[in-house]
A tleap script that builds the chain and sets N, CA, C and O, in Angstrom:
source leaprc.protein.ff14SB
mol = sequence {
  NMET LYS GLY LYS LEU LEU MET GLY LEU ILE
  LEU ILE PHE LEU GLY GLY ALA VAL PHE ILE
  PRO PRO ALA LEU SER GLY GLY VAL PRO GLU
  MET THR LYS ASP GLU LEU ASN SER LEU LEU
  GLY ASN PRO ASP VAL THR THR LEU ASP VAL
  ARG ARG ASN SER HIE TRP THR SER SER ASP
  LEU LYS ILE LYS GLY ALA VAL ARG GLU LYS
  PRO ASN GLU ILE GLN SER TRP ALA ASP LYS
  TYR SER LYS ASP LYS THR ILE VAL LEU TYR
  CYS CALA
}
set mol.1.N position { 1.101 -0.980 -0.047 }
set mol.1.CA position { 0.158 -0.301 0.264 }
set mol.1.C position { 0.940 1.188 -0.107 }
set mol.1.O position { 2.108 1.190 0.281 }
set mol.2.N position { 0.564 2.266 -0.688 }
set mol.2.CA position { 1.346 3.593 -0.945 }
set mol.2.C position { 1.043 4.021 0.417 }
set mol.2.O position { 0.107 3.538 1.054 }
set mol.3.N position { 2.192 5.350 1.088 }
set mol.3.CA position { 2.085 5.799 1.866 }
set mol.3.C position { 1.832 4.794 3.279 }
set mol.3.O position { 1.715 5.355 4.369 }
set mol.4.N position { 1.784 3.833 3.218 }
set mol.4.CA position { 1.675 2.626 4.754 }
set mol.4.C position { 2.788 1.573 4.334 }
set mol.4.O position { 2.975 0.990 3.266 }
set mol.5.N position { 3.370 1.542 5.383 }
set mol.5.CA position { 4.510 0.430 5.848 }
set mol.5.C position { 3.627 -0.753 6.214 }
set mol.5.O position { 2.811 -0.457 7.087 }
set mol.6.N position { 3.581 -1.669 5.905 }
set mol.6.CA position { 2.918 -3.016 6.446 }
set mol.6.C position { 4.072 -3.286 7.169 }
set mol.6.O position { 5.188 -3.418 6.666 }
set mol.7.N position { 3.708 -3.397 8.758 }
set mol.7.CA position { 5.448 -4.037 9.661 }
set mol.7.C position { 4.650 -5.181 10.178 }
set mol.7.O position { 3.454 -5.324 9.923 }
set mol.8.N position { 5.448 -6.101 11.015 }
set mol.8.CA position { 5.170 -7.113 11.778 }
set mol.8.C position { 5.585 -6.843 12.952 }
set mol.8.O position { 6.802 -6.852 13.135 }
set mol.9.N position { 4.666 -6.526 14.080 }
set mol.9.CA position { 5.209 -6.187 15.336 }
set mol.9.C position { 5.186 -7.201 15.885 }
set mol.9.O position { 4.045 -7.528 16.214 }
set mol.10.N position { 6.135 -8.047 16.215 }
set mol.10.CA position { 6.166 -8.899 17.156 }
set mol.10.C position { 6.899 -8.687 18.545 }
set mol.10.O position { 8.030 -8.235 18.726 }
set mol.11.N position { 5.928 -9.147 19.530 }
set mol.11.CA position { 6.368 -9.245 20.744 }
set mol.11.C position { 6.834 -10.625 21.494 }
set mol.11.O position { 6.238 -11.104 22.459 }
set mol.12.N position { 8.354 -11.346 20.698 }
set mol.12.CA position { 8.154 -12.078 21.327 }
set mol.12.C position { 9.832 -12.390 21.536 }
set mol.12.O position { 10.679 -11.665 21.015 }
set mol.13.N position { 10.106 -13.335 22.205 }
set mol.13.CA position { 11.729 -13.711 22.559 }
set mol.13.C position { 12.116 -14.606 21.537 }
set mol.13.O position { 11.448 -15.575 21.175 }
set mol.14.N position { 13.522 -14.161 20.951 }
set mol.14.CA position { 13.971 -15.039 20.004 }
set mol.14.C position { 15.008 -15.902 20.823 }
set mol.14.O position { 16.219 -15.753 20.661 }
set mol.15.N position { 14.533 -16.713 21.614 }
set mol.15.CA position { 15.338 -17.926 22.235 }
set mol.15.C position { 14.455 -19.171 22.114 }
set mol.15.O position { 13.225 -19.216 22.116 }
set mol.16.N position { 15.355 -20.192 22.005 }
set mol.16.CA position { 14.871 -21.554 21.860 }
set mol.16.C position { 13.835 -21.747 20.447 }
set mol.16.O position { 14.486 -22.045 19.445 }
set mol.17.N position { 12.294 -21.619 20.220 }
set mol.17.CA position { 11.666 -22.079 19.128 }
set mol.17.C position { 11.537 -20.320 18.274 }
set mol.17.O position { 11.362 -19.273 18.896 }
set mol.18.N position { 11.670 -20.431 16.890 }
set mol.18.CA position { 12.204 -19.046 16.290 }
set mol.18.C position { 10.561 -19.282 15.761 }
set mol.18.O position { 10.123 -20.196 15.063 }
set mol.19.N position { 9.857 -18.146 16.343 }
set mol.19.CA position { 8.651 -17.871 15.776 }
set mol.19.C position { 8.473 -17.078 14.594 }
set mol.19.O position { 7.332 -16.973 14.144 }
set mol.20.N position { 9.381 -16.535 14.054 }
set mol.20.CA position { 9.076 -15.388 13.072 }
set mol.20.C position { 8.387 -15.828 11.657 }
set mol.20.O position { 7.659 -15.083 11.000 }
set mol.21.N position { 8.851 -17.594 11.184 }
set mol.21.CA position { 7.872 -17.956 9.977 }
set mol.21.C position { 6.536 -17.488 9.846 }
set mol.21.O position { 6.263 -16.804 8.860 }
set mol.22.N position { 5.361 -17.840 10.979 }
set mol.22.CA position { 4.448 -17.629 10.832 }
set mol.22.C position { 3.838 -16.442 10.736 }
set mol.22.O position { 2.753 -16.210 10.201 }
set mol.23.N position { 5.124 -15.126 11.678 }
set mol.23.CA position { 4.857 -13.901 11.701 }
set mol.23.C position { 4.614 -13.456 10.090 }
set mol.23.O position { 3.700 -12.759 9.648 }
set mol.24.N position { 5.685 -14.060 9.386 }
set mol.24.CA position { 5.617 -13.271 7.800 }
set mol.24.C position { 4.505 -13.872 7.094 }
set mol.24.O position { 4.052 -13.207 6.162 }
set mol.25.N position { 4.038 -14.851 7.312 }
set mol.25.CA position { 2.903 -15.443 6.835 }
set mol.25.C position { 1.516 -14.963 7.215 }
set mol.25.O position { 0.559 -15.645 6.850 }
set mol.26.N position { 1.378 -14.198 7.697 }
set mol.26.CA position { 0.180 -13.296 8.390 }
set mol.26.C position { -0.225 -13.361 10.193 }
set mol.26.O position { 0.321 -13.880 11.167 }
set mol.27.N position { -1.051 -12.813 10.052 }
set mol.27.CA position { -1.616 -12.796 11.623 }
set mol.27.C position { -0.774 -12.098 12.567 }
set mol.27.O position { -0.663 -12.511 13.722 }
set mol.28.N position { -0.142 -11.013 12.130 }
set mol.28.CA position { 0.924 -10.562 13.252 }
set mol.28.C position { 0.429 -9.356 12.899 }
set mol.28.O position { 0.213 -9.261 11.691 }
set mol.29.N position { 0.122 -8.197 13.690 }
set mol.29.CA position { -0.542 -6.566 13.686 }
set mol.29.C position { 0.651 -5.803 12.880 }
set mol.29.O position { 1.879 -5.827 12.950 }
set mol.30.N position { -0.161 -5.217 12.201 }
set mol.30.CA position { 0.543 -3.799 11.278 }
set mol.30.C position { 0.475 -2.753 11.788 }
set mol.30.O position { -0.250 -2.564 12.764 }
set mol.31.N position { 1.166 -1.883 11.283 }
set mol.31.CA position { 1.577 -0.579 11.826 }
set mol.31.C position { 1.941 0.446 10.671 }
set mol.31.O position { 2.645 0.240 9.683 }
set mol.32.N position { 1.271 1.622 11.057 }
set mol.32.CA position { 1.641 2.740 9.608 }
set mol.32.C position { 3.273 3.352 10.094 }
set mol.32.O position { 4.043 3.238 11.048 }
set mol.33.N position { 3.223 3.868 9.119 }
set mol.33.CA position { 4.328 4.534 8.931 }
set mol.33.C position { 5.012 5.396 10.180 }
set mol.33.O position { 6.186 5.371 10.550 }
set mol.34.N position { 3.697 6.306 10.806 }
set mol.34.CA position { 3.799 7.203 11.780 }
set mol.34.C position { 3.932 6.142 13.329 }
set mol.34.O position { 4.456 6.398 14.412 }
set mol.35.N position { 3.367 5.179 12.943 }
set mol.35.CA position { 3.474 4.002 14.364 }
set mol.35.C position { 4.903 3.993 14.299 }
set mol.35.O position { 5.607 4.420 15.214 }
set mol.36.N position { 5.418 3.426 13.041 }
set mol.36.CA position { 6.791 3.073 13.653 }
set mol.36.C position { 8.305 4.180 13.387 }
set mol.36.O position { 9.510 3.967 13.522 }
set mol.37.N position { 7.460 5.459 12.932 }
set mol.37.CA position { 8.626 6.420 13.387 }
set mol.37.C position { 8.099 6.998 14.751 }
set mol.37.O position { 8.657 7.996 15.207 }
set mol.38.N position { 7.138 6.468 15.366 }
set mol.38.CA position { 7.329 7.159 16.944 }
set mol.38.C position { 8.042 5.947 17.524 }
set mol.38.O position { 8.060 6.213 18.726 }
set mol.39.N position { 8.614 4.820 17.374 }
set mol.39.CA position { 9.585 3.932 17.732 }
set mol.39.C position { 10.842 3.837 17.536 }
set mol.39.O position { 11.637 3.203 18.229 }
set mol.40.N position { 11.141 4.679 16.260 }
set mol.40.CA position { 12.721 4.612 15.778 }
set mol.40.C position { 13.068 5.324 16.859 }
set mol.40.O position { 12.396 6.206 17.393 }
set mol.41.N position { 14.454 4.811 17.272 }
set mol.41.CA position { 15.204 5.651 18.330 }
set mol.41.C position { 15.196 4.773 19.823 }
set mol.41.O position { 16.237 4.603 20.459 }
set mol.42.N position { 14.086 4.334 20.199 }
set mol.42.CA position { 13.746 3.398 21.301 }
set mol.42.C position { 14.959 2.353 21.192 }
set mol.42.O position { 15.157 1.563 20.270 }
set mol.43.N position { 15.558 2.499 22.102 }
set mol.43.CA position { 16.640 1.354 22.803 }
set mol.43.C position { 15.893 0.321 23.024 }
set mol.43.O position { 16.603 -0.679 23.127 }
set mol.44.N position { 14.210 -0.024 23.209 }
set mol.44.CA position { 14.202 -1.389 23.192 }
set mol.44.C position { 13.434 -1.889 22.277 }
set mol.44.O position { 12.728 -2.871 22.507 }
set mol.45.N position { 13.467 -1.275 21.104 }
set mol.45.CA position { 12.997 -1.948 19.731 }
set mol.45.C position { 13.824 -1.879 19.025 }
set mol.45.O position { 14.329 -0.787 18.766 }
set mol.46.N position { 14.339 -3.264 18.351 }
set mol.46.CA position { 14.909 -3.523 17.376 }
set mol.46.C position { 14.182 -3.570 15.490 }
set mol.46.O position { 13.174 -4.238 15.258 }
set mol.47.N position { 14.667 -3.027 14.729 }
set mol.47.CA position { 14.224 -2.980 13.438 }
set mol.47.C position { 14.556 -4.150 12.778 }
set mol.47.O position { 15.280 -4.797 13.535 }
set mol.48.N position { 14.418 -4.611 11.958 }
set mol.48.CA position { 14.996 -5.835 11.150 }
set mol.48.C position { 13.977 -5.408 9.511 }
set mol.48.O position { 12.765 -5.479 9.312 }
set mol.49.N position { 14.909 -5.054 8.756 }
set mol.49.CA position { 14.303 -5.082 7.117 }
set mol.49.C position { 14.618 -6.541 6.831 }
set mol.49.O position { 15.814 -6.817 6.736 }
set mol.50.N position { 13.708 -7.539 6.676 }
set mol.50.CA position { 13.542 -8.963 6.252 }
set mol.50.C position { 13.016 -8.765 4.656 }
set mol.50.O position { 12.416 -9.810 4.402 }
set mol.51.N position { 12.997 -8.332 4.074 }
set mol.51.CA position { 12.123 -8.197 2.569 }
set mol.51.C position { 13.519 -8.977 1.608 }
set mol.51.O position { 14.728 -8.801 1.459 }
set mol.52.N position { 12.759 -9.633 1.265 }
set mol.52.CA position { 13.556 -10.714 0.135 }
set mol.52.C position { 14.358 -9.784 -0.772 }
set mol.52.O position { 13.860 -8.738 -1.190 }
set mol.53.N position { 15.847 -10.240 -1.137 }
set mol.53.CA position { 16.878 -9.508 -1.960 }
set mol.53.C position { 16.158 -8.566 -3.085 }
set mol.53.O position { 16.265 -7.341 -3.151 }
set mol.54.N position { 15.581 -9.205 -3.747 }
set mol.54.CA position { 15.099 -8.576 -5.146 }
set mol.54.C position { 14.143 -7.348 -4.518 }
set mol.54.O position { 14.229 -6.437 -5.342 }
set mol.55.N position { 13.537 -7.057 -3.755 }
set mol.55.CA position { 12.354 -5.883 -3.110 }
set mol.55.C position { 13.359 -4.868 -2.308 }
set mol.55.O position { 13.153 -3.661 -2.183 }
set mol.56.N position { 14.663 -5.694 -1.707 }
set mol.56.CA position { 15.348 -5.025 -0.614 }
set mol.56.C position { 16.059 -3.698 -1.647 }
set mol.56.O position { 15.912 -2.488 -1.479 }
set mol.57.N position { 16.896 -4.447 -2.794 }
set mol.57.CA position { 17.799 -3.777 -3.494 }
set mol.57.C position { 16.824 -2.809 -4.817 }
set mol.57.O position { 17.241 -1.770 -5.329 }
set mol.58.N position { 15.967 -3.239 -5.030 }
set mol.58.CA position { 15.099 -2.449 -6.107 }
set mol.58.C position { 14.243 -1.038 -5.459 }
set mol.58.O position { 13.801 -0.094 -6.115 }
set mol.59.N position { 14.196 -1.182 -4.402 }
set mol.59.CA position { 13.438 -0.402 -3.191 }
set mol.59.C position { 14.320 1.135 -3.197 }
set mol.59.O position { 15.474 1.139 -3.626 }
set mol.60.N position { 13.750 2.269 -2.746 }
set mol.60.CA position { 14.309 3.574 -2.646 }
set mol.60.C position { 14.399 3.825 -0.857 }
set mol.60.O position { 15.162 4.616 -0.304 }
set mol.61.N position { 13.464 2.976 -0.222 }
set mol.61.CA position { 13.037 3.077 1.104 }
set mol.61.C position { 13.661 1.938 1.651 }
set mol.61.O position { 13.752 0.761 1.301 }
set mol.62.N position { 14.127 2.711 2.754 }
set mol.62.CA position { 15.416 1.784 3.626 }
set mol.62.C position { 15.322 2.753 5.283 }
set mol.62.O position { 15.773 3.887 5.442 }
set mol.63.N position { 14.761 2.081 6.128 }
set mol.63.CA position { 14.439 2.498 7.443 }
set mol.63.C position { 15.283 2.996 8.203 }
set mol.63.O position { 15.793 1.957 8.622 }
set mol.64.N position { 15.857 3.864 8.737 }
set mol.64.CA position { 17.160 4.510 9.185 }
set mol.64.C position { 17.132 3.453 10.532 }
set mol.64.O position { 16.161 3.238 11.258 }
set mol.65.N position { 18.402 2.906 10.631 }
set mol.65.CA position { 18.251 2.436 11.651 }
set mol.65.C position { 17.985 0.908 11.563 }
set mol.65.O position { 17.989 0.213 12.579 }
set mol.66.N position { 17.795 0.490 10.537 }
set mol.66.CA position { 16.934 -0.891 10.359 }
set mol.66.C position { 18.449 -1.816 10.434 }
set mol.66.O position { 19.527 -1.304 10.131 }
set mol.67.N position { 18.325 -3.039 10.822 }
set mol.67.CA position { 19.416 -3.699 10.625 }
set mol.67.C position { 18.753 -4.694 9.526 }
set mol.67.O position { 17.581 -5.040 9.678 }
set mol.68.N position { 19.502 -5.144 8.434 }
set mol.68.CA position { 19.451 -5.939 6.875 }
set mol.68.C position { 19.433 -7.315 7.632 }
set mol.68.O position { 20.225 -7.413 8.570 }
set mol.69.N position { 18.663 -8.346 7.358 }
set mol.69.CA position { 18.764 -9.670 7.606 }
set mol.69.C position { 17.981 -10.146 6.709 }
set mol.69.O position { 16.855 -9.699 6.493 }
set mol.70.N position { 18.746 -11.537 5.826 }
set mol.70.CA position { 17.927 -12.369 5.113 }
set mol.70.C position { 16.794 -13.336 5.644 }
set mol.70.O position { 17.027 -14.139 6.548 }
set mol.71.N position { 15.585 -13.224 5.057 }
set mol.71.CA position { 14.116 -13.854 5.895 }
set mol.71.C position { 14.420 -15.638 5.451 }
set mol.71.O position { 13.514 -16.442 5.669 }
set mol.72.N position { 15.682 -16.090 4.863 }
set mol.72.CA position { 15.618 -17.163 4.321 }
set mol.72.C position { 16.457 -18.117 5.199 }
set mol.72.O position { 16.621 -19.330 5.063 }
set mol.73.N position { 17.062 -17.077 6.350 }
set mol.73.CA position { 18.272 -17.379 6.795 }
set mol.73.C position { 17.847 -16.987 8.383 }
set mol.73.O position { 18.689 -16.365 9.031 }
set mol.74.N position { 16.786 -17.272 8.917 }
set mol.74.CA position { 16.601 -16.977 10.302 }
set mol.74.C position { 16.962 -17.351 11.394 }
set mol.74.O position { 16.803 -16.730 12.444 }
set mol.75.N position { 17.782 -19.008 11.182 }
set mol.75.CA position { 18.281 -19.517 12.166 }
set mol.75.C position { 19.933 -19.269 12.565 }
set mol.75.O position { 20.552 -19.720 13.529 }
set mol.76.N position { 20.491 -18.230 11.267 }
set mol.76.CA position { 21.689 -18.340 11.421 }
set mol.76.C position { 21.806 -16.417 12.185 }
set mol.76.O position { 22.821 -15.845 12.581 }
set mol.77.N position { 20.307 -15.867 12.140 }
set mol.77.CA position { 20.186 -14.312 13.117 }
set mol.77.C position { 19.792 -14.139 14.003 }
set mol.77.O position { 19.995 -13.295 14.876 }
set mol.78.N position { 18.859 -15.314 13.846 }
set mol.78.CA position { 17.624 -14.997 15.405 }
set mol.78.C position { 18.403 -14.796 17.045 }
set mol.78.O position { 17.838 -14.386 18.059 }
set mol.79.N position { 19.541 -15.133 16.936 }
set mol.79.CA position { 19.801 -15.295 18.579 }
set mol.79.C position { 20.768 -13.987 19.162 }
set mol.79.O position { 21.012 -13.741 20.343 }
set mol.80.N position { 21.279 -13.161 17.837 }
set mol.80.CA position { 21.946 -12.189 17.958 }
set mol.80.C position { 20.878 -11.192 18.427 }
set mol.80.O position { 21.334 -10.594 19.401 }
set mol.81.N position { 20.117 -10.934 18.243 }
set mol.81.CA position { 18.911 -9.962 19.089 }
set mol.81.C position { 18.337 -10.417 20.429 }
set mol.81.O position { 17.933 -11.545 20.711 }
set mol.82.N position { 18.383 -9.123 21.349 }
set mol.82.CA position { 18.048 -9.409 22.636 }
set mol.82.C position { 16.654 -9.912 22.536 }
set mol.82.O position { 15.784 -9.653 21.705 }
set mol.83.N position { 16.635 -10.968 23.947 }
set mol.83.CA position { 15.449 -11.456 23.908 }
set mol.83.C position { 14.740 -10.497 24.968 }
set mol.83.O position { 13.723 -11.000 25.447 }
set mol.84.N position { 14.966 -9.591 25.299 }
set mol.84.CA position { 14.154 -8.499 26.078 }
set mol.84.C position { 13.621 -7.463 25.184 }
set mol.84.O position { 13.003 -6.553 25.736 }
set mol.85.N position { 13.755 -7.428 23.792 }
set mol.85.CA position { 13.231 -6.499 23.428 }
set mol.85.C position { 12.129 -6.947 22.204 }
set mol.85.O position { 11.923 -8.025 21.648 }
set mol.86.N position { 11.383 -5.280 22.022 }
set mol.86.CA position { 10.467 -6.057 20.944 }
set mol.86.C position { 11.179 -5.656 19.358 }
set mol.86.O position { 11.834 -4.649 19.088 }
set mol.87.N position { 10.969 -6.299 18.846 }
set mol.87.CA position { 11.518 -7.023 17.368 }
set mol.87.C position { 10.272 -6.451 16.351 }
set mol.87.O position { 9.260 -7.113 16.122 }
set mol.88.N position { 10.478 -5.393 15.909 }
set mol.88.CA position { 9.803 -4.824 14.509 }
set mol.88.C position { 10.487 -5.507 13.132 }
set mol.88.O position { 11.657 -5.286 12.822 }
set mol.89.N position { 9.427 -6.524 12.209 }
set mol.89.CA position { 9.830 -7.015 10.894 }
set mol.89.C position { 9.735 -5.878 9.866 }
set mol.89.O position { 9.047 -4.916 10.209 }
set mol.90.N position { 10.276 -5.842 8.746 }
set mol.90.CA position { 10.128 -4.981 7.713 }
set mol.90.C position { 9.730 -5.716 6.849 }
set mol.90.O position { 10.625 -5.869 6.018 }
set mol.91.N position { 8.370 -6.550 6.471 }
set mol.91.CA position { 8.423 -7.759 5.386 }
set mol.91.C position { 7.941 -7.640 3.869 }
set mol.91.O position { 7.955 -8.519 3.007 }
set mol.92.N position { 7.452 -6.133 3.761 }
set mol.92.CA position { 6.308 -5.873 2.593 }
set mol.92.C position { 7.292 -6.398 1.443 }
set mol.92.O position { 6.915 -6.422 0.272 }
savepdb mol mol.pdb
quit
């Protein structure tokens, strides 16, 4: 949707079982650009850009402060992030 970022807001702990694949398939709350902007810079929030390579490289939109992770390599990066933080996934 133009003018709206579809965001997966996940309030989970990334230890043990990884719950991201169900989140990417739907059933996760979405947020607007303004809602995300209000969270940027919050030390208790980690924003991950998990778009597919083709979407990420062709996009002019990059979220300031977001960490780029490959969505198909969850097991290799999930343990890097604090279990005590809110994780926001950008997966449009």
